PDB file of N, CA, C and O in Angstrom, chain B, residues numbered from 101:
ATOM      1  N   MET B 101       4.861 -15.410  -5.687  1.00  0.00           N
ATOM      2  CA  MET B 101       3.766 -14.730  -6.002  1.00  0.00           C
ATOM      3  C   MET B 101       2.724 -14.508  -4.734  1.00  0.00           C
ATOM      4  O   MET B 101       2.298 -15.469  -4.092  1.00  0.00           O
ATOM      5  N   ILE B 102       2.409 -13.326  -4.484  1.00  0.00           N
ATOM      6  CA  ILE B 102       1.372 -12.943  -3.507  1.00  0.00           C
ATOM      7  C   ILE B 102       0.038 -12.820  -4.216  1.00  0.00           C
ATOM      8  O   ILE B 102      -0.022 -12.092  -5.207  1.00  0.00           O
ATOM      9  N   ASN B 103      -0.978 -13.435  -3.818  1.00  0.00           N
ATOM     10  CA  ASN B 103      -2.468 -13.223  -4.589  1.00  0.00           C
ATOM     11  C   ASN B 103      -3.230 -12.508  -3.465  1.00  0.00           C
ATOM     12  O   ASN B 103      -3.169 -12.990  -2.334  1.00  0.00           O
ATOM     13  N   ILE B 104      -3.944 -11.393  -3.692  1.00  0.00           N
ATOM     14  CA  ILE B 104      -4.651 -10.582  -2.848  1.00  0.00           C
ATOM     15  C   ILE B 104      -5.740  -9.847  -3.537  1.00  0.00           C
ATOM     16  O   ILE B 104      -5.470  -9.049  -4.435  1.00  0.00           O
ATOM     17  N   ASP B 105      -6.934 -10.075  -3.166  1.00  0.00           N
ATOM     18  CA  ASP B 105      -8.088  -9.413  -3.749  1.00  0.00           C
ATOM     19  C   ASP B 105      -8.070  -9.418  -5.215  1.00  0.00           C
ATOM     20  O   ASP B 105      -8.355  -8.366  -5.786  1.00  0.00           O
ATOM     21  N   GLY B 106      -7.782 -10.431  -5.884  1.00  0.00           N
ATOM     22  CA  GLY B 106      -7.703 -10.698  -7.288  1.00  0.00           C
ATOM     23  C   GLY B 106      -6.341 -10.144  -7.988  1.00  0.00           C
ATOM     24  O   GLY B 106      -6.167 -10.228  -9.204  1.00  0.00           O
ATOM     25  N   TYR B 107      -5.507  -9.638  -7.201  1.00  0.00           N
ATOM     26  CA  TYR B 107      -4.272  -9.112  -7.843  1.00  0.00           C
ATOM     27  C   TYR B 107      -3.112 -10.037  -7.583  1.00  0.00           C
ATOM     28  O   TYR B 107      -3.124 -10.650  -6.515  1.00  0.00           O
ATOM     29  N   ALA B 108      -2.016 -10.234  -8.498  1.00  0.00           N
ATOM     30  CA  ALA B 108      -1.165 -10.970  -8.214  1.00  0.00           C
ATOM     31  C   ALA B 108       0.282 -10.021  -8.214  1.00  0.00           C
ATOM     32  O   ALA B 108       0.702  -9.328  -9.140  1.00  0.00           O
ATOM     33  N   ILE B 109       0.837 -10.214  -6.981  1.00  0.00           N
ATOM     34  CA  ILE B 109       2.126  -9.438  -6.840  1.00  0.00           C
ATOM     35  C   ILE B 109       3.407 -10.218  -6.937  1.00  0.00           C
ATOM     36  O   ILE B 109       3.642 -11.236  -6.286  1.00  0.00           O
ATOM     37  N   ASP B 110       4.171  -9.686  -7.757  1.00  0.00           N
ATOM     38  CA  ASP B 110       5.379 -10.555  -8.114  1.00  0.00           C
ATOM     39  C   ASP B 110       6.751  -9.928  -7.437  1.00  0.00           C
ATOM     40  O   ASP B 110       7.331  -9.033  -8.051  1.00  0.00           O
ATOM     41  N   GLU B 111       7.190 -10.324  -6.365  1.00  0.00           N
ATOM     42  CA  GLU B 111       8.092  -9.573  -5.505  1.00  0.00           C
ATOM     43  C   GLU B 111       9.548  -9.398  -6.222  1.00  0.00           C
ATOM     44  O   GLU B 111      10.264  -8.398  -6.186  1.00  0.00           O
ATOM     45  N   GLU B 112       9.811 -10.725  -6.927  1.00  0.00           N
ATOM     46  CA  GLU B 112      11.053 -10.604  -7.727  1.00  0.00           C
ATOM     47  C   GLU B 112      11.137  -9.650  -8.853  1.00  0.00           C
ATOM     48  O   GLU B 112      12.137  -8.956  -9.041  1.00  0.00           O
ATOM     49  N   LYS B 113      10.002  -9.613  -9.661  1.00  0.00           N
ATOM     50  CA  LYS B 113      10.004  -8.539 -10.770  1.00  0.00           C
ATOM     51  C   LYS B 113       9.464  -7.207 -10.429  1.00  0.00           C
ATOM     52  O   LYS B 113       9.432  -6.299 -11.260  1.00  0.00           O
ATOM     53  N   ARG B 114       9.034  -7.080  -9.200  1.00  0.00           N
ATOM     54  CA  ARG B 114       8.285  -5.905  -8.748  1.00  0.00           C
ATOM     55  C   ARG B 114       7.056  -5.479  -9.603  1.00  0.00           C
ATOM     56  O   ARG B 114       6.800  -4.330  -9.962  1.00  0.00           O
ATOM     57  N   LYS B 115       6.387  -6.532  -9.850  1.00  0.00           N
ATOM     58  CA  LYS B 115       5.228  -6.183 -10.772  1.00  0.00           C
ATOM     59  C   LYS B 115       3.941  -6.638 -10.008  1.00  0.00           C
ATOM     60  O   LYS B 115       3.944  -7.486  -9.117  1.00  0.00           O
ATOM     61  N   VAL B 116       2.866  -5.984 -10.457  1.00  0.00           N
ATOM     62  CA  VAL B 116       1.474  -6.077  -9.997  1.00  0.00           C
ATOM     63  C   VAL B 116       0.571  -6.438 -11.056  1.00  0.00           C
ATOM     64  O   VAL B 116       0.495  -5.654 -12.002  1.00  0.00           O
ATOM     65  N   LEU B 117      -0.150  -7.520 -11.070  1.00  0.00           N
ATOM     66  CA  LEU B 117      -0.925  -7.881 -12.118  1.00  0.00           C
ATOM     67  C   LEU B 117      -2.446  -7.934 -11.782  1.00  0.00           C
ATOM     68  O   LEU B 117      -2.793  -8.209 -10.633  1.00  0.00           O
ATOM     69  N   LEU B 118      -3.236  -7.711 -12.623  1.00  0.00           N
ATOM     70  CA  LEU B 118      -4.662  -8.092 -12.705  1.00  0.00           C
ATOM     71  C   LEU B 118      -4.940  -8.914 -13.804  1.00  0.00           C
ATOM     72  O   LEU B 118      -5.040  -8.446 -14.939  1.00  0.00           O
ATOM     73  N   GLY B 119      -5.074 -10.127 -13.548  1.00  0.00           N
ATOM     74  CA  GLY B 119      -5.281 -11.069 -14.762  1.00  0.00           C
ATOM     75  C   GLY B 119      -3.904 -10.969 -15.509  1.00  0.00           C
ATOM     76  O   GLY B 119      -2.856 -11.216 -14.912  1.00  0.00           O
ATOM     77  N   LYS B 120      -3.936 -10.565 -16.963  1.00  0.00           N
ATOM     78  CA  LYS B 120      -2.799 -10.454 -17.640  1.00  0.00           C
ATOM     79  C   LYS B 120      -2.182  -9.180 -17.668  1.00  0.00           C
ATOM     80  O   LYS B 120      -1.006  -9.032 -18.002  1.00  0.00           O
ATOM     81  N   ASP B 121      -3.062  -8.095 -17.270  1.00  0.00           N
ATOM     82  CA  ASP B 121      -2.595  -6.573 -17.305  1.00  0.00           C
ATOM     83  C   ASP B 121      -1.847  -6.261 -16.270  1.00  0.00           C
ATOM     84  O   ASP B 121      -2.280  -6.660 -15.188  1.00  0.00           O
ATOM     85  N   GLU B 122      -0.590  -5.513 -16.260  1.00  0.00           N
ATOM     86  CA  GLU B 122       0.206  -5.035 -15.441  1.00  0.00           C
ATOM     87  C   GLU B 122      -0.144  -3.786 -14.990  1.00  0.00           C
ATOM     88  O   GLU B 122      -0.375  -2.882 -15.793  1.00  0.00           O
ATOM     89  N   ILE B 123      -0.228  -3.586 -13.502  1.00  0.00           N
ATOM     90  CA  ILE B 123      -0.560  -2.207 -13.107  1.00  0.00           C
ATOM     91  C   ILE B 123       0.736  -1.439 -12.871  1.00  0.00           C
ATOM     92  O   ILE B 123       1.665  -1.877 -12.191  1.00  0.00           O
ATOM     93  N   GLU B 124       0.724  -0.317 -13.458  1.00  0.00           N
ATOM     94  CA  GLU B 124       1.977   0.481 -13.180  1.00  0.00           C
ATOM     95  C   GLU B 124       1.936   1.379 -11.876  1.00  0.00           C
ATOM     96  O   GLU B 124       1.204   2.361 -11.746  1.00  0.00           O
ATOM     97  N   LEU B 125       2.710   0.966 -11.053  1.00  0.00           N
ATOM     98  CA  LEU B 125       2.856   1.618  -9.650  1.00  0.00           C
ATOM     99  C   LEU B 125       4.318   2.504  -9.497  1.00  0.00           C
ATOM    100  O   LEU B 125       5.389   2.079  -9.931  1.00  0.00           O
ATOM    101  N   THR B 126       4.176   3.629  -8.895  1.00  0.00           N
ATOM    102  CA  THR B 126       5.581   4.181  -8.398  1.00  0.00           C
ATOM    103  C   THR B 126       6.198   3.397  -7.349  1.00  0.00           C
ATOM    104  O   THR B 126       5.651   2.450  -6.783  1.00  0.00           O
ATOM    105  N   THR B 127       7.397   3.847  -7.109  1.00  0.00           N
ATOM    106  CA  THR B 127       8.085   3.058  -6.137  1.00  0.00           C
ATOM    107  C   THR B 127       7.307   3.058  -4.734  1.00  0.00           C
ATOM    108  O   THR B 127       6.940   2.041  -4.146  1.00  0.00           O
ATOM    109  N   LYS B 128       7.112   4.429  -4.284  1.00  0.00           N
ATOM    110  CA  LYS B 128       6.368   4.287  -3.107  1.00  0.00           C
ATOM    111  C   LYS B 128       5.004   3.554  -2.983  1.00  0.00           C
ATOM    112  O   LYS B 128       4.630   2.885  -2.019  1.00  0.00           O
ATOM    113  N   GLU B 129       4.364   3.790  -4.079  1.00  0.00           N
ATOM    114  CA  GLU B 129       2.894   3.041  -4.163  1.00  0.00           C
ATOM    115  C   GLU B 129       3.231   1.438  -3.920  1.00  0.00           C
ATOM    116  O   GLU B 129       2.571   0.810  -3.092  1.00  0.00           O
ATOM    117  N   TYR B 130       4.210   0.850  -4.623  1.00  0.00           N
ATOM    118  CA  TYR B 130       4.631  -0.346  -4.571  1.00  0.00           C
ATOM    119  C   TYR B 130       4.946  -0.876  -3.186  1.00  0.00           C
ATOM    120  O   TYR B 130       4.437  -1.908  -2.747  1.00  0.00           O
ATOM    121  N   GLU B 131       5.896  -0.046  -2.449  1.00  0.00           N
ATOM    122  CA  GLU B 131       6.204  -0.311  -1.116  1.00  0.00           C
ATOM    123  C   GLU B 131       5.173  -0.292  -0.292  1.00  0.00           C
ATOM    124  O   GLU B 131       5.074  -1.219   0.513  1.00  0.00           O
ATOM    125  N   LEU B 132       4.304   0.632  -0.306  1.00  0.00           N
ATOM    126  CA  LEU B 132       3.112   0.894   0.587  1.00  0.00           C
ATOM    127  C   LEU B 132       2.289  -0.401   0.479  1.00  0.00           C
ATOM    128  O   LEU B 132       1.883  -1.045   1.447  1.00  0.00           O
ATOM    129  N   LEU B 133       2.102  -0.688  -0.748  1.00  0.00           N
ATOM    130  CA  LEU B 133       1.189  -2.074  -1.011  1.00  0.00           C
ATOM    131  C   LEU B 133       1.916  -3.130  -0.349  1.00  0.00           C
ATOM    132  O   LEU B 133       1.229  -3.802   0.420  1.00  0.00           O
ATOM    133  N   LEU B 134       3.121  -3.443  -0.451  1.00  0.00           N
ATOM    134  CA  LEU B 134       3.777  -4.458   0.135  1.00  0.00           C
ATOM    135  C   LEU B 134       3.761  -4.411   1.717  1.00  0.00           C
ATOM    136  O   LEU B 134       3.847  -5.408   2.433  1.00  0.00           O
ATOM    137  N   TYR B 135       3.651  -3.241   2.111  1.00  0.00           N
ATOM    138  CA  TYR B 135       3.801  -3.134   3.597  1.00  0.00           C
ATOM    139  C   TYR B 135       2.475  -3.535   4.017  1.00  0.00           C
ATOM    140  O   TYR B 135       2.374  -4.233   5.026  1.00  0.00           O
ATOM    141  N   PHE B 136       1.366  -3.157   3.321  1.00  0.00           N
ATOM    142  CA  PHE B 136      -0.042  -3.518   3.764  1.00  0.00           C
ATOM    143  C   PHE B 136      -0.179  -5.070   3.629  1.00  0.00           C
ATOM    144  O   PHE B 136      -0.692  -5.766   4.505  1.00  0.00           O
ATOM    145  N   VAL B 137       0.290  -5.512   2.537  1.00  0.00           N
ATOM    146  CA  VAL B 137       0.122  -7.082   2.428  1.00  0.00           C
ATOM    147  C   VAL B 137       0.703  -7.708   3.400  1.00  0.00           C
ATOM    148  O   VAL B 137       0.107  -8.620   3.973  1.00  0.00           O
ATOM    149  N   LYS B 138       2.126  -7.286   3.808  1.00  0.00           N
ATOM    150  CA  LYS B 138       2.857  -8.187   4.914  1.00  0.00           C
ATOM    151  C   LYS B 138       2.271  -7.968   6.242  1.00  0.00           C
ATOM    152  O   LYS B 138       2.736  -8.595   7.194  1.00  0.00           O
ATOM    153  N   ASN B 139       1.296  -7.143   6.410  1.00  0.00           N
ATOM    154  CA  ASN B 139       0.756  -6.692   7.828  1.00  0.00           C
ATOM    155  C   ASN B 139      -0.672  -6.841   7.470  1.00  0.00           C
ATOM    156  O   ASN B 139      -1.382  -5.948   7.933  1.00  0.00           O
ATOM    157  N   LYS B 140      -1.291  -7.765   6.744  1.00  0.00           N
ATOM    158  CA  LYS B 140      -2.627  -7.802   6.450  1.00  0.00           C
ATOM    159  C   LYS B 140      -3.448  -8.294   7.781  1.00  0.00           C
ATOM    160  O   LYS B 140      -3.155  -9.251   8.497  1.00  0.00           O
ATOM    161  N   GLY B 141      -4.495  -7.440   7.921  1.00  0.00           N
ATOM    162  CA  GLY B 141      -5.425  -7.665   9.123  1.00  0.00           C
ATOM    163  C   GLY B 141      -4.996  -6.992  10.455  1.00  0.00           C
ATOM    164  O   GLY B 141      -5.684  -7.038  11.475  1.00  0.00           O
ATOM    165  N   ILE B 142      -3.775  -6.351  10.352  1.00  0.00           N
ATOM    166  CA  ILE B 142      -3.278  -5.426  11.346  1.00  0.00           C
ATOM    167  C   ILE B 142      -3.503  -4.027  11.212  1.00  0.00           C
ATOM    168  O   ILE B 142      -3.101  -3.488  10.181  1.00  0.00           O
ATOM    169  N   ALA B 143      -4.131  -3.287  12.161  1.00  0.00           N
ATOM    170  CA  ALA B 143      -4.091  -1.861  12.263  1.00  0.00           C
ATOM    171  C   ALA B 143      -2.847  -1.272  12.058  1.00  0.00           C
ATOM    172  O   ALA B 143      -1.907  -1.676  12.743  1.00  0.00           O
ATOM    173  N   ILE B 144      -2.647  -0.268  11.125  1.00  0.00           N
ATOM    174  CA  ILE B 144      -1.314   0.308  11.048  1.00  0.00           C
ATOM    175  C   ILE B 144      -1.388   1.911  11.080  1.00  0.00           C
ATOM    176  O   ILE B 144      -2.040   2.467  10.196  1.00  0.00           O
ATOM    177  N   SER B 145      -0.788   2.626  12.003  1.00  0.00           N
ATOM    178  CA  SER B 145      -0.990   3.941  12.117  1.00  0.00           C
ATOM    179  C   SER B 145      -0.151   4.784  10.980  1.00  0.00           C
ATOM    180  O   SER B 145       0.876   4.313  10.491  1.00  0.00           O
ATOM    181  N   ARG B 146      -0.657   6.029  10.610  1.00  0.00           N
ATOM    182  CA  ARG B 146       0.032   6.688   9.745  1.00  0.00           C
ATOM    183  C   ARG B 146       1.506   6.968   9.982  1.00  0.00           C
ATOM    184  O   ARG B 146       2.250   7.086   9.008  1.00  0.00           O
ATOM    185  N   GLU B 147       2.054   7.099  11.445  1.00  0.00           N
ATOM    186  CA  GLU B 147       3.231   7.263  11.633  1.00  0.00           C
ATOM    187  C   GLU B 147       4.096   5.838  11.540  1.00  0.00           C
ATOM    188  O   GLU B 147       5.284   5.843  11.215  1.00  0.00           O
ATOM    189  N   GLN B 148       3.377   4.638  11.858  1.00  0.00           N
ATOM    190  CA  GLN B 148       4.156   3.359  11.437  1.00  0.00           C
ATOM    191  C   GLN B 148       4.485   3.460   9.926  1.00  0.00           C
ATOM    192  O   GLN B 148       5.616   3.231   9.496  1.00  0.00           O
ATOM    193  N   VAL B 149       3.452   3.809   9.152  1.00  0.00           N
ATOM    194  CA  VAL B 149       3.717   3.687   7.678  1.00  0.00           C
ATOM    195  C   VAL B 149       4.837   4.628   7.176  1.00  0.00           C
ATOM    196  O   VAL B 149       5.614   4.268   6.292  1.00  0.00           O
ATOM    197  N   LEU B 150       4.906   5.924   7.804  1.00  0.00           N
ATOM    198  CA  LEU B 150       5.892   6.876   7.548  1.00  0.00           C
ATOM    199  C   LEU B 150       7.226   6.293   7.747  1.00  0.00           C
ATOM    200  O   LEU B 150       8.074   6.312   6.855  1.00  0.00           O
ATOM    201  N   SER B 151       7.427   5.762   8.935  1.00  0.00           N
ATOM    202  CA  SER B 151       8.766   5.217   9.304  1.00  0.00           C
ATOM    203  C   SER B 151       9.227   4.188   8.498  1.00  0.00           C
ATOM    204  O   SER B 151      10.405   4.174   8.141  1.00  0.00           O
ATOM    205  N   LYS B 152       8.258   3.123   8.091  1.00  0.00           N
ATOM    206  CA  LYS B 152       8.558   1.932   7.492  1.00  0.00           C
ATOM    207  C   LYS B 152       8.664   2.165   5.830  1.00  0.00           C
ATOM    208  O   LYS B 152       9.510   1.606   5.132  1.00  0.00           O
ATOM    209  N   VAL B 153       7.831   2.925   5.420  1.00  0.00           N
ATOM    210  CA  VAL B 153       7.905   3.212   3.929  1.00  0.00           C
ATOM    211  C   VAL B 153       8.695   4.410   3.554  1.00  0.00           C
ATOM    212  O   VAL B 153       9.370   4.373   2.525  1.00  0.00           O
ATOM    213  N   TRP B 154       8.669   5.454   4.290  1.00  0.00           N
ATOM    214  CA  TRP B 154       9.275   6.757   3.785  1.00  0.00           C
ATOM    215  C   TRP B 154      10.652   6.898   4.468  1.00  0.00           C
ATOM    216  O   TRP B 154      11.566   7.587   4.015  1.00  0.00           O
ATOM    217  N   ASP B 155      10.709   6.127   5.683  1.00  0.00           N
ATOM    218  CA  ASP B 155      12.033   6.395   6.346  1.00  0.00           C
ATOM    219  C   ASP B 155      11.844   7.206   7.536  1.00  0.00           C
ATOM    220  O   ASP B 155      11.089   8.177   7.511  1.00  0.00           O
ATOM    221  N   GLU B 156      12.514   6.850   8.619  1.00  0.00           N
ATOM    222  CA  GLU B 156      12.270   7.541   9.848  1.00  0.00           C
ATOM    223  C   GLU B 156      12.785   8.908   9.836  1.00  0.00           C
ATOM    224  O   GLU B 156      12.558   9.631  10.806  1.00  0.00           O
ATOM    225  N   ASN B 157      13.446   9.330   8.852  1.00  0.00           N
ATOM    226  CA  ASN B 157      14.267  10.753   8.794  1.00  0.00           C
ATOM    227  C   ASN B 157      13.473  11.402   7.755  1.00  0.00           C
ATOM    228  O   ASN B 157      14.082  12.289   7.156  1.00  0.00           O
ATOM    229  N   TYR B 158      12.184  11.171   7.361  1.00  0.00           N
ATOM    230  CA  TYR B 158      11.402  11.988   6.519  1.00  0.00           C
ATOM    231  C   TYR B 158      10.686  13.082   7.235  1.00  0.00           C
ATOM    232  O   TYR B 158      10.125  12.824   8.300  1.00  0.00           O
ATOM    233  N   TYR B 159      10.663  14.258   6.742  1.00  0.00           N
ATOM    234  CA  TYR B 159      10.292  15.428   7.512  1.00  0.00           C
ATOM    235  C   TYR B 159       9.027  16.180   6.966  1.00  0.00           C
ATOM    236  O   TYR B 159       8.537  17.188   7.476  1.00  0.00           O
ATOM    237  N   GLY B 160       8.589  15.540   5.869  1.00  0.00           N
ATOM    238  CA  GLY B 160       7.332  16.289   5.338  1.00  0.00           C
ATOM    239  C   GLY B 160       6.252  16.020   6.080  1.00  0.00           C
ATOM    240  O   GLY B 160       6.346  15.639   7.247  1.00  0.00           O
ATOM    241  N   SER B 161       4.922  16.228   5.350  1.00  0.00           N
ATOM    242  CA  SER B 161       3.686  16.009   5.934  1.00  0.00           C
ATOM    243  C   SER B 161       3.291  14.535   6.062  1.00  0.00           C
ATOM    244  O   SER B 161       3.631  13.741   5.185  1.00  0.00           O
ATOM    245  N   ASP B 162       2.595  14.154   7.109  1.00  0.00           N
ATOM    246  CA  ASP B 162       2.032  12.825   7.094  1.00  0.00           C
ATOM    247  C   ASP B 162       0.882  12.456   5.955  1.00  0.00           C
ATOM    248  O   ASP B 162       0.518  11.326   5.628  1.00  0.00           O
ATOM    249  N   ARG B 163       0.440  13.665   5.471  1.00  0.00           N
ATOM    250  CA  ARG B 163      -0.443  13.496   4.353  1.00  0.00           C
ATOM    251  C   ARG B 163      -0.048  12.883   3.056  1.00  0.00           C
ATOM    252  O   ARG B 163      -0.895  12.612   2.205  1.00  0.00           O
ATOM    253  N   VAL B 164       1.281  12.649   2.882  1.00  0.00           N
ATOM    254  CA  VAL B 164       1.860  12.025   1.917  1.00  0.00           C
ATOM    255  C   VAL B 164       1.537  10.514   1.825  1.00  0.00           C
ATOM    256  O   VAL B 164       1.545   9.895   0.761  1.00  0.00           O
ATOM    257  N   VAL B 165       1.240   9.951   3.086  1.00  0.00           N
ATOM    258  CA  VAL B 165       0.562   8.645   3.136  1.00  0.00           C
ATOM    259  C   VAL B 165      -0.772   8.572   2.673  1.00  0.00           C
ATOM    260  O   VAL B 165      -1.154   7.533   2.134  1.00  0.00           O
ATOM    261  N   ASP B 166      -1.588   9.612   2.823  1.00  0.00           N
ATOM    262  CA  ASP B 166      -3.029   9.670   2.302  1.00  0.00           C
ATOM    263  C   ASP B 166      -2.938   9.781   0.780  1.00  0.00           C
ATOM    264  O   ASP B 166      -3.574   9.001   0.071  1.00  0.00           O
ATOM    265  N   ASP B 167      -2.180  10.708   0.281  1.00  0.00           N
ATOM    266  CA  ASP B 167      -2.064  10.893  -1.049  1.00  0.00           C
ATOM    267  C   ASP B 167      -1.785   9.789  -1.989  1.00  0.00           C
ATOM    268  O   ASP B 167      -2.313   9.521  -3.068  1.00  0.00           O
ATOM    269  N   THR B 168      -0.654   9.097  -1.209  1.00  0.00           N
ATOM    270  CA  THR B 168       0.014   7.716  -1.978  1.00  0.00           C
ATOM    271  C   THR B 168      -1.147   6.709  -1.946  1.00  0.00           C
ATOM    272  O   THR B 168      -1.372   6.051  -2.962  1.00  0.00           O
ATOM    273  N   LEU B 169      -1.942   6.536  -0.780  1.00  0.00           N
ATOM    274  CA  LEU B 169      -2.897   5.642  -0.662  1.00  0.00           C
ATOM    275  C   LEU B 169      -3.971   5.825  -1.719  1.00  0.00           C
ATOM    276  O   LEU B 169      -4.424   4.930  -2.433  1.00  0.00           O
ATOM    277  N   ARG B 170      -4.327   7.143  -1.724  1.00  0.00           N
ATOM    278  CA  ARG B 170      -5.452   7.500  -2.466  1.00  0.00           C
ATOM    279  C   ARG B 170      -5.248   7.115  -4.194  1.00  0.00           C
ATOM    280  O   ARG B 170      -6.116   6.695  -4.959  1.00  0.00           O
ATOM    281  N   ARG B 171      -3.868   7.402  -4.480  1.00  0.00           N
ATOM    282  CA  ARG B 171      -3.558   6.910  -5.781  1.00  0.00           C
ATOM    283  C   ARG B 171      -3.480   5.392  -5.972  1.00  0.00           C
ATOM    284  O   ARG B 171      -3.767   4.845  -7.036  1.00  0.00           O
ATOM    285  N   LEU B 172      -3.069   4.741  -4.863  1.00  0.00           N
ATOM    286  CA  LEU B 172      -2.966   3.231  -4.922  1.00  0.00           C
ATOM    287  C   LEU B 172      -4.324   2.610  -4.920  1.00  0.00           C
ATOM    288  O   LEU B 172      -4.497   1.495  -5.412  1.00  0.00           O
ATOM    289  N   ARG B 173      -5.470   3.424  -4.281  1.00  0.00           N
ATOM    290  CA  ARG B 173      -6.744   2.798  -4.386  1.00  0.00           C
ATOM    291  C   ARG B 173      -7.400   3.012  -5.696  1.00  0.00           C
ATOM    292  O   ARG B 173      -8.310   2.249  -6.020  1.00  0.00           O
ATOM    293  N   LYS B 174      -6.978   4.111  -6.597  1.00  0.00           N
ATOM    294  CA  LYS B 174      -7.499   4.618  -7.632  1.00  0.00           C
ATOM    295  C   LYS B 174      -7.046   3.469  -8.666  1.00  0.00           C
ATOM    296  O   LYS B 174      -7.889   3.014  -9.438  1.00  0.00           O
ATOM    297  N   LYS B 175      -5.740   3.003  -8.687  1.00  0.00           N
ATOM    298  CA  LYS B 175      -5.184   2.060  -9.538  1.00  0.00           C
ATOM    299  C   LYS B 175      -5.567   0.653  -9.102  1.00  0.00           C
ATOM    300  O   LYS B 175      -5.624  -0.209  -9.979  1.00  0.00           O
ATOM    301  N   MET B 176      -5.822   0.345  -7.905  1.00  0.00           N
ATOM    302  CA  MET B 176      -6.251  -1.020  -7.693  1.00  0.00           C
ATOM    303  C   MET B 176      -7.508  -0.933  -6.786  1.00  0.00           C
ATOM    304  O   MET B 176      -7.444  -1.100  -5.568  1.00  0.00           O
ATOM    305  N   PRO B 177      -8.682  -0.653  -7.476  1.00  0.00           N
ATOM    306  CA  PRO B 177      -9.975  -0.567  -6.697  1.00  0.00           C
ATOM    307  C   PRO B 177     -10.530  -1.729  -5.999  1.00  0.00           C
ATOM    308  O   PRO B 177     -11.400  -1.534  -5.150  1.00  0.00           O
ATOM    309  N   GLU B 178     -10.116  -2.946  -6.265  1.00  0.00           N
ATOM    310  CA  GLU B 178     -10.452  -4.161  -5.557  1.00  0.00           C
ATOM    311  C   GLU B 178      -9.884  -4.438  -4.073  1.00  0.00           C
ATOM    312  O   GLU B 178     -10.317  -5.250  -3.255  1.00  0.00           O
ATOM    313  N   LEU B 179      -8.762  -3.517  -3.938  1.00  0.00           N
ATOM    314  CA  LEU B 179      -7.926  -3.723  -2.791  1.00  0.00           C
ATOM    315  C   LEU B 179      -8.616  -3.263  -1.645  1.00  0.00           C
ATOM    316  O   LEU B 179      -9.103  -2.132  -1.649  1.00  0.00           O
ATOM    317  N   ASN B 180      -8.724  -4.089  -0.560  1.00  0.00           N
ATOM    318  CA  ASN B 180      -9.612  -3.916   0.636  1.00  0.00           C
ATOM    319  C   ASN B 180      -8.998  -3.465   1.706  1.00  0.00           C
ATOM    320  O   ASN B 180      -8.846  -4.171   2.703  1.00  0.00           O
ATOM    321  N   ILE B 181      -8.456  -1.888   1.594  1.00  0.00           N
ATOM    322  CA  ILE B 181      -7.803  -1.180   2.529  1.00  0.00           C
ATOM    323  C   ILE B 181      -8.768  -0.314   3.086  1.00  0.00           C
ATOM    324  O   ILE B 181      -9.349   0.463   2.327  1.00  0.00           O
ATOM    325  N   LYS B 182      -9.075  -0.326   4.493  1.00  0.00           N
ATOM    326  CA  LYS B 182     -10.037   0.315   5.336  1.00  0.00           C
ATOM    327  C   LYS B 182      -9.156   1.508   6.052  1.00  0.00           C
ATOM    328  O   LYS B 182      -8.012   1.386   6.491  1.00  0.00           O
ATOM    329  N   THR B 183      -9.900   2.584   6.059  1.00  0.00           N
ATOM    330  CA  THR B 183      -9.480   3.702   6.882  1.00  0.00           C
ATOM    331  C   THR B 183     -10.075   3.593   8.261  1.00  0.00           C
ATOM    332  O   THR B 183     -11.263   3.359   8.484  1.00  0.00           O
ATOM    333  N   ILE B 184      -9.126   3.785   9.175  1.00  0.00           N
ATOM    334  CA  ILE B 184      -9.457   3.651  10.504  1.00  0.00           C
ATOM    335  C   ILE B 184      -9.508   4.984  11.088  1.00  0.00           C
ATOM    336  O   ILE B 184      -8.440   5.351  11.577  1.00  0.00           O
ATOM    337  N   TYR B 185     -10.482   5.801  11.160  1.00  0.00           N
ATOM    338  CA  TYR B 185     -10.683   7.020  11.492  1.00  0.00           C
ATOM    339  C   TYR B 185      -9.942   7.454  12.652  1.00  0.00           C
ATOM    340  O   TYR B 185     -10.164   6.867  13.711  1.00  0.00           O
ATOM    341  N   GLY B 186      -8.933   8.568  12.615  1.00  0.00           N
ATOM    342  CA  GLY B 186      -8.102   9.188  13.737  1.00  0.00           C
ATOM    343  C   GLY B 186      -7.014   8.090  14.014  1.00  0.00           C
ATOM    344  O   GLY B 186      -6.305   8.229  15.011  1.00  0.00           O
ATOM    345  N   TYR B 187      -6.849   7.069  13.237  1.00  0.00           N
ATOM    346  CA  TYR B 187      -5.634   6.257  13.614  1.00  0.00           C
ATOM    347  C   TYR B 187      -4.742   5.928  12.452  1.00  0.00           C
ATOM    348  O   TYR B 187      -3.550   6.231  12.486  1.00  0.00           O
ATOM    349  N   GLY B 188      -5.290   5.308  11.409  1.00  0.00           N
ATOM    350  CA  GLY B 188      -4.498   4.782  10.146  1.00  0.00           C
ATOM    351  C   GLY B 188      -5.359   3.932   9.295  1.00  0.00           C
ATOM    352  O   GLY B 188      -6.433   4.307   8.824  1.00  0.00           O
ATOM    353  N   TYR B 189      -4.756   2.608   9.102  1.00  0.00           N
ATOM    354  CA  TYR B 189      -5.393   1.820   7.900  1.00  0.00           C
ATOM    355  C   TYR B 189      -5.197   0.250   8.275  1.00  0.00           C
ATOM    356  O   TYR B 189      -4.415  -0.218   9.103  1.00  0.00           O
ATOM    357  N   ARG B 190      -5.931  -0.296   7.609  1.00  0.00           N
ATOM    358  CA  ARG B 190      -5.963  -1.791   7.655  1.00  0.00           C
ATOM    359  C   ARG B 190      -6.374  -2.537   6.618  1.00  0.00           C
ATOM    360  O   ARG B 190      -7.541  -2.383   6.260  1.00  0.00           O
ATOM    361  N   LEU B 191      -5.578  -3.443   5.950  1.00  0.00           N
ATOM    362  CA  LEU B 191      -5.666  -4.288   4.970  1.00  0.00           C
ATOM    363  C   LEU B 191      -6.514  -5.432   5.334  1.00  0.00           C
ATOM    364  O   LEU B 191      -5.985  -6.160   6.175  1.00  0.00           O
ATOM    365  N   ASP B 192      -7.734  -5.813   4.921  1.00  0.00           N
ATOM    366  CA  ASP B 192      -8.769  -6.912   5.432  1.00  0.00           C
ATOM    367  C   ASP B 192      -8.573  -8.030   4.279  1.00  0.00           C
ATOM    368  O   ASP B 192      -9.222  -9.076   4.315  1.00  0.00           O
TER     369      ASP B 192
END
């Protein structure tokens, strides 16, 4: 179990809990969350997120990162992911 900002992440079961309530995440939302958690405190560029979460062969827009993160923030409002203008993001 990983505990962060009041959320409990169970990697074996691929579940995210807030108290006893499970938060439903898509596969990419979950992978994005884990990537931020495992790199807590480190500034991460959009390009790094795309290559690690979406795969290096992804040819769509880098805005997919912003859209997925927006949904993640909506589902997990207590999560402290900061936007670094012109670069990327950081989980504090």
